[in-house]
C-alpha positions as CSV (number, residue, x, y, z in Angstrom):
1,M,-58.1,65.4,-85.5
2,R,-53.8,66.6,-85.2
3,A,-54.3,65.8,-88.8
4,A,-57.6,67.2,-89.6
5,L,-57.2,70.7,-87.3
6,D,-53.1,70.8,-90.0
7,I,-55.4,70.2,-93.0
8,A,-58.2,72.7,-91.6
9,L,-55.2,75.5,-91.0
10,K,-53.5,74.9,-94.7
11,D,-57.1,75.7,-96.2
12,L,-57.8,78.8,-93.8
13,R,-54.5,79.9,-95.4
14,Q,-55.8,79.4,-98.8
15,K,-58.9,80.8,-98.5
16,V,-57.7,83.8,-97.1
17,R,-55.8,84.5,-99.9
18,D,-58.9,83.9,-101.9
19,R,-60.9,86.8,-102.8
20,S,-63.7,85.3,-104.1
21,A,-64.5,83.6,-101.1
22,L,-63.8,86.8,-99.7
23,L,-66.4,88.6,-101.7
24,I,-69.0,85.7,-101.4
25,S,-68.4,85.1,-96.7
26,V,-68.2,88.9,-96.0
27,V,-68.3,91.9,-98.7
28,A,-71.4,90.4,-101.0
29,P,-74.0,90.0,-97.3
30,F,-73.1,93.1,-96.2
31,T,-73.0,95.6,-99.1
32,L,-76.8,93.5,-100.2
33,A,-77.9,93.7,-96.5
34,A,-77.0,97.5,-96.4
35,L,-78.4,98.5,-99.7
36,F,-82.3,96.6,-98.3
37,S,-82.6,98.6,-95.5
38,I,-81.5,101.6,-97.0
39,I,-84.1,101.5,-100.0
40,L,-87.0,99.7,-97.8
41,G,-85.7,101.8,-94.5
42,G,-89.3,103.2,-94.1
43,L,-90.0,99.7,-92.4
44,D,-88.5,99.9,-89.3
45,D,-90.8,100.5,-86.3
46,E,-89.0,103.3,-85.2
47,D,-88.9,105.1,-89.1
48,F,-91.8,103.7,-90.9
49,H,-95.1,106.8,-90.7
50,A,-97.9,106.5,-92.9
51,R,-101.0,108.4,-93.2
52,W,-104.7,106.7,-93.4
53,A,-107.8,107.9,-93.5
54,Y,-111.0,105.5,-91.9
55,V,-114.9,106.0,-92.0
56,D,-116.9,104.2,-89.7
57,L,-120.5,104.2,-91.4
58,D,-121.4,101.3,-89.0
59,G,-120.9,102.7,-85.1
60,G,-121.4,98.8,-83.8
61,E,-119.6,97.0,-81.8
62,V,-117.6,95.2,-83.8
63,A,-116.2,98.1,-85.8
64,A,-116.0,100.3,-82.2
65,A,-113.6,97.1,-81.5
66,L,-111.4,97.9,-84.8
67,D,-111.5,101.8,-84.0
68,D,-110.4,101.3,-80.3
69,G,-108.1,98.3,-81.0
70,P,-105.7,98.4,-83.8
71,I,-106.3,100.9,-85.5
72,S,-106.5,103.9,-82.3
73,G,-102.9,101.5,-81.5
74,L,-101.2,102.8,-84.2
75,E,-102.7,106.5,-83.9
76,S,-101.3,106.5,-79.9
77,E,-97.7,104.9,-80.7
78,G,-97.2,107.7,-83.8
79,V,-97.2,105.2,-86.7
80,V,-100.1,106.1,-88.4
81,D,-102.1,109.8,-88.9
82,I,-105.0,108.9,-88.9
83,T,-107.9,110.9,-90.6
84,R,-111.7,110.7,-90.0
85,Y,-113.8,111.0,-92.5
86,A,-118.0,110.9,-92.7
87,S,-117.9,109.4,-95.7
88,A,-116.5,106.5,-98.4
89,E,-116.5,109.3,-101.1
90,E,-114.5,112.0,-99.0
91,A,-112.1,109.3,-98.2
92,R,-111.3,108.5,-101.8
93,A,-110.7,112.0,-102.2
94,A,-108.5,112.3,-99.9
95,I,-106.6,109.8,-101.1
96,E,-106.9,111.2,-105.3
97,A,-105.5,114.1,-103.2
98,G,-102.2,112.9,-101.9
99,E,-103.8,113.7,-98.1
100,V,-103.7,109.9,-98.1
101,E,-102.0,106.8,-98.7
102,T,-104.6,104.3,-97.4
103,A,-108.4,104.5,-97.0
104,V,-110.0,101.4,-94.3
105,I,-113.8,102.1,-95.0
106,V,-116.7,99.9,-92.5
107,P,-119.5,99.4,-94.3
108,A,-123.2,99.9,-92.5
109,G,-124.5,96.9,-91.5
110,F,-120.6,95.1,-90.5
111,S,-121.4,94.7,-86.8
112,A,-124.6,93.1,-87.6
113,A,-123.6,91.0,-90.1
114,A,-120.3,89.3,-88.1
115,T,-122.3,88.9,-85.2
116,S,-125.6,87.4,-87.6
117,G,-123.2,85.4,-88.9
118,G,-123.7,87.2,-92.4
119,G,-120.9,88.7,-94.4
120,A,-118.9,90.2,-93.0
121,S,-116.2,93.0,-95.4
122,V,-114.1,96.2,-94.4
123,E,-113.1,98.1,-97.7
124,L,-109.2,98.4,-98.3
125,I,-108.6,101.3,-100.2
126,V,-104.5,101.6,-101.6
127,D,-103.2,104.4,-103.0
128,P,-100.5,101.5,-105.8
129,D,-97.2,103.4,-104.5
130,A,-97.7,103.4,-101.1
131,V,-97.3,99.7,-101.3
132,I,-95.7,99.6,-97.9
133,S,-98.6,101.7,-96.1
134,G,-101.1,98.4,-98.1
135,Q,-98.6,96.0,-96.1
136,V,-98.9,97.1,-92.9
137,A,-102.8,97.7,-93.0
138,R,-103.3,94.4,-94.6
139,S,-101.8,93.2,-92.2
140,V,-103.7,95.3,-89.0
141,L,-106.6,93.7,-90.7
142,A,-106.0,90.4,-90.9
143,G,-104.5,90.4,-87.3
144,F,-108.0,92.1,-86.4
145,A,-109.7,89.2,-88.1
146,A,-107.4,86.1,-85.9
147,E,-108.2,87.9,-82.4
148,V,-112.6,87.6,-83.5
149,D,-113.4,84.7,-81.7
150,A,-115.3,82.4,-84.5
151,V,-116.1,85.8,-87.0
152,G,-115.2,85.2,-90.6
153,L,-114.2,88.8,-91.6
154,S,-112.9,88.8,-95.7
155,V,-110.8,92.2,-96.1
156,A,-111.7,93.3,-100.0
157,T,-108.6,95.3,-100.7
158,A,-108.8,97.6,-104.2
159,L,-106.5,99.1,-105.3
160,I,-106.1,102.3,-107.3
161,A,-104.5,102.0,-110.6
162,D,-104.5,104.4,-113.4
163,G,-106.6,107.2,-111.2
164,Q,-109.9,104.0,-111.3
165,L,-111.2,103.5,-108.3
166,P,-112.9,100.7,-107.7
167,T,-117.2,100.9,-107.9
168,A,-120.0,100.1,-106.2
169,D,-120.8,96.8,-107.8
170,V,-117.2,95.8,-107.5
171,T,-116.7,96.3,-103.5
172,A,-120.8,95.0,-103.3
173,E,-119.5,91.2,-105.1
174,L,-115.8,91.0,-103.0
175,A,-117.7,91.0,-100.1
176,E,-121.0,88.8,-101.1
177,R,-117.9,86.9,-101.2
178,A,-117.2,87.0,-97.8
179,A,-118.2,84.6,-94.9
180,A,-118.5,84.8,-91.7
181,T,-120.0,83.2,-88.4
182,A,-121.4,84.2,-84.9
183,G,-119.5,84.9,-82.0
184,L,-117.9,87.0,-80.0
185,V,-115.2,89.9,-80.4
186,R,-112.0,89.8,-78.5
187,V,-109.1,92.3,-79.5
188,Q,-106.1,92.5,-77.8
189,D,-103.9,95.8,-77.8
190,F,-101.9,95.1,-81.2
191,A,-98.2,96.9,-79.9
192,R,-98.6,93.3,-78.1
193,T,-99.8,91.2,-81.0
194,S,-97.1,92.7,-83.4
195,R,-93.4,91.7,-82.9
196,Q,-91.8,92.0,-86.3
197,A,-87.7,92.3,-86.5
198,G,-87.0,96.0,-87.7
199,N,-86.2,96.3,-91.3
200,A,-81.7,96.5,-91.4
201,T,-82.2,93.1,-88.6
202,Y,-84.4,91.1,-90.8
203,Y,-82.9,92.1,-94.7
204,A,-79.1,91.7,-92.5
205,A,-80.4,88.1,-90.9
206,A,-81.7,87.5,-94.6
207,M,-78.5,87.7,-96.7
208,A,-76.8,86.9,-93.6
209,I,-78.2,83.1,-93.8
210,L,-78.5,83.4,-97.6
211,F,-74.6,84.0,-97.8
212,V,-74.0,81.4,-95.0
213,F,-75.0,78.7,-97.6
214,L,-72.6,80.0,-100.7
215,A,-69.6,80.7,-98.5
216,A,-70.0,77.2,-96.5
217,Q,-69.5,75.5,-100.1
218,F,-65.7,76.6,-100.2
219,G,-64.5,74.4,-97.3
220,I,-65.7,71.6,-99.3
221,V,-65.6,72.1,-102.8
222,S,-62.2,72.3,-102.3
223,I,-61.9,68.4,-102.1
224,H,-62.6,68.6,-106.0
225,A,-60.0,71.6,-106.8
226,E,-57.2,69.1,-104.7
227,R,-58.4,66.1,-106.4
228,R,-58.0,68.0,-110.7
229,T,-54.3,69.0,-109.1
230,G,-52.8,65.9,-107.5
231,T,-52.7,67.3,-104.3
232,L,-55.9,64.7,-102.6
233,A,-54.0,61.6,-104.0
234,R,-50.7,62.7,-102.7
235,M,-52.4,63.4,-99.1
236,L,-53.7,59.5,-99.5
237,A,-50.8,58.9,-99.7
238,A,-49.4,60.3,-96.9
239,P,-51.1,58.5,-95.3
240,L,-53.9,60.6,-94.6
241,H,-57.1,59.2,-93.6
242,W,-60.4,59.7,-95.6
243,W,-61.9,61.0,-92.0
244,S,-59.1,63.3,-91.5
245,I,-59.1,65.1,-94.5
246,L,-63.1,65.4,-94.8
247,T,-63.2,66.6,-91.2
248,G,-60.7,69.3,-91.7
249,K,-63.0,70.5,-94.8
250,L,-65.9,70.7,-92.7
251,I,-64.0,72.5,-89.9
252,V,-62.9,75.1,-93.2
253,S,-66.7,75.5,-94.3
254,M,-67.9,75.6,-90.2
255,A,-65.6,78.4,-90.3
256,L,-65.9,80.6,-93.1
257,A,-69.7,80.5,-92.3
258,L,-68.9,81.7,-88.6
259,V,-67.3,84.0,-89.8
260,S,-69.3,85.8,-93.1
261,L,-71.7,85.9,-89.9
262,T,-70.0,87.6,-87.0
263,V,-69.0,90.2,-89.4
264,I,-72.3,90.3,-91.1
265,V,-73.7,91.0,-87.0
266,A,-71.4,93.4,-85.7
267,G,-71.0,96.0,-89.2
268,T,-74.5,96.1,-89.1
269,A,-75.5,96.3,-85.6
270,L,-72.3,99.0,-85.6
271,F,-73.1,100.8,-89.7
272,L,-76.8,99.9,-89.5
273,G,-79.2,100.2,-87.1
274,A,-79.6,96.7,-86.8
275,T,-81.0,95.3,-82.8
276,W,-80.3,91.8,-82.8
277,G,-81.1,91.1,-79.0
278,D,-79.5,88.6,-76.4
279,P,-76.3,87.9,-76.8
280,I,-76.5,84.5,-76.0
281,A,-79.5,83.4,-78.6
282,V,-78.0,85.0,-81.5
283,V,-74.4,83.7,-80.8
284,A,-76.8,80.1,-80.5
285,L,-78.4,80.8,-83.9
286,M,-75.7,81.5,-85.1
287,L,-73.5,78.4,-84.1
288,A,-76.7,76.3,-85.6
289,A,-77.2,77.9,-89.0
290,A,-73.5,78.0,-89.7
291,L,-73.5,73.3,-88.5
292,S,-76.9,73.8,-91.0
293,A,-75.3,75.1,-94.0
294,T,-72.0,73.0,-93.8
295,G,-74.3,69.6,-93.8
296,V,-76.5,71.0,-96.7
297,S,-73.1,71.8,-98.5
298,L,-72.1,68.9,-97.8
299,L,-74.6,66.7,-98.5
300,T,-75.2,68.9,-101.8
301,V,-71.5,68.2,-102.8
302,S,-71.5,64.4,-102.0
303,F,-73.4,64.8,-105.1
304,T,-71.3,66.3,-107.8
305,K,-68.0,65.1,-109.4
306,N,-66.3,68.7,-109.9
307,E,-66.2,71.8,-109.0
308,E,-68.2,73.7,-111.5
309,Q,-71.1,70.6,-110.5
310,A,-70.5,71.3,-106.9
311,G,-70.3,75.0,-107.5
312,S,-73.9,75.2,-109.9
313,A,-75.8,72.7,-107.2
314,I,-74.7,74.9,-104.4
315,A,-76.1,78.1,-105.8
316,I,-79.2,76.1,-106.7
317,V,-79.9,74.7,-103.4
318,S,-79.3,77.6,-101.9
319,L,-81.3,80.1,-103.6
320,T,-84.1,77.5,-104.4
321,L,-83.8,77.6,-99.8
322,A,-83.4,81.4,-99.4
323,V,-86.7,81.7,-101.5
324,I,-89.0,79.4,-99.8
325,G,-87.3,80.4,-96.6
326,G,-87.9,84.3,-96.4
327,S,-84.2,85.7,-97.6
328,F,-85.8,87.9,-100.3
329,F,-89.3,88.9,-98.9
330,P,-90.8,87.6,-95.9
331,A,-92.5,83.7,-96.4
332,N,-95.6,84.5,-94.5
333,Q,-96.2,87.4,-97.3
334,G,-96.4,85.3,-99.9
335,P,-99.0,82.3,-100.8
336,E,-100.2,79.3,-98.3
337,L,-98.1,77.0,-100.3
338,L,-95.0,79.1,-99.5
339,S,-95.2,79.0,-96.5
340,Q,-95.7,75.2,-95.7
341,L,-92.4,74.9,-98.0
342,S,-90.6,77.3,-95.4
343,L,-90.5,75.2,-92.9
344,I,-88.0,72.6,-94.6
345,A,-85.7,76.0,-95.0
346,P,-82.8,76.5,-92.7
347,H,-83.4,80.1,-93.4
348,A,-86.9,80.5,-92.5
349,W,-85.9,78.9,-88.8
350,F,-82.6,81.4,-88.6
351,L,-84.8,84.4,-89.5
352,D,-87.7,82.8,-86.9
353,G,-85.2,83.0,-84.5
354,I,-83.7,86.1,-85.2
355,N,-87.2,87.8,-85.3
356,D,-87.8,86.6,-81.6
357,V,-84.3,87.6,-80.3
358,S,-84.7,91.4,-81.5
359,T,-87.7,91.8,-80.3
360,G,-87.5,91.2,-76.9
361,G,-86.9,87.1,-76.8
362,D,-83.8,85.0,-74.9
363,I,-81.6,81.7,-75.6
364,T,-85.4,79.6,-74.6
365,T,-87.7,82.0,-77.0
366,A,-84.8,80.8,-80.1
367,A,-84.7,77.4,-78.6
368,T,-87.3,75.7,-81.6
369,S,-85.5,77.5,-84.2
370,V,-82.1,76.6,-82.8
371,L,-83.3,73.1,-82.2
372,V,-84.5,72.8,-85.7
373,L,-81.7,74.0,-87.8
374,T,-79.1,72.0,-85.3
375,A,-80.9,69.0,-86.4
376,I,-80.6,70.1,-90.2
377,G,-77.2,70.5,-89.8
378,V,-76.9,66.7,-88.4
379,I,-79.1,64.5,-90.7
380,T,-78.1,66.2,-93.8
381,G,-74.1,66.2,-92.5
382,G,-74.8,62.6,-91.5
383,L,-76.1,61.5,-94.9
384,G,-72.9,63.8,-96.7
385,L,-70.7,61.3,-94.1
386,L,-72.0,58.2,-95.4
387,R,-71.4,59.7,-98.4
388,G,-68.6,61.8,-98.1
389,K,-65.7,58.5,-98.3
390,R,-67.1,57.4,-101.8
391,M,-66.2,61.4,-102.7
392,V,-62.6,61.5,-101.7
393,L,-61.8,58.4,-102.6
394,R,-62.7,57.9,-106.0
């Protein structure tokens, strides 16, 4: 073990002087997290504010549940200014005039259709320039639909594009496609059902886990560099056991991953207003994420023969996992297939854990994410170790 620590210290001293390692591990993720936070800052719960039109042409019990539940909840929280109109035409005119950004229109007969098994459709009209407002409205209506027992509530969304508003025929066609079954309405308080990390926290975590996978490669890829320079041959002739050499490289990868995470967590909390939550839970998630990144990196590099192949392979694997895991946009906002694929990505589990912790959870709330990340690290790392001897002694 002493030999492994000596190798790790030697490599760490080299990495401190390596500008590329510093850039990938610290500078790039912090910079991108800051840019995402600034550009999309309106997504934060405390900062986001929208103007919606609400039209209830129905007046039934299901429509009342929608109004009294999530719609009024957003209004009372000061998140959205709700202007109620008597007709859909007035709401559309308000959007055209720029008075509101989104219109939620409950058609006549909505409650009767929903409770009798007929088609129940809410019309959602969104100004294409108000992307965030539209996303929030869709989430609100989707959440309301999920709270209606045995009632299928489809949300037909019509976007205003090039000044063209959806026609009645289009709306009717969308409504006909909606299906519903009989049941009772049960609506929970919106504030209790919506638990989403603030924008600064989400994108800080997203960039952190993305670049942790890129940072973790530096310790392991150095095996190829040392083989090229003859350093690896001299270490084996010392003699040093292949296990000590590989362990030293893994220690470096873990250390770089943890340094990257620590800098991002501390920096974004101090300068970007990120709220990470319970320190114990965050540290547990960081350790598990670093382990998973090290394991995946080791397994990936073990299939390569030189530095160039290793760098390309790590980039492909890291970016693929980042896309399906939600580092660029929440996986649950994409197609259903993407949501299913995200279950294999460490990024998704890390972001899910951070989301739980940053919205009031603790180590017990994050336990599943920590265990899954640890399991990914152990399994991929174990498979990588099985191939590690061949990689070192090649």
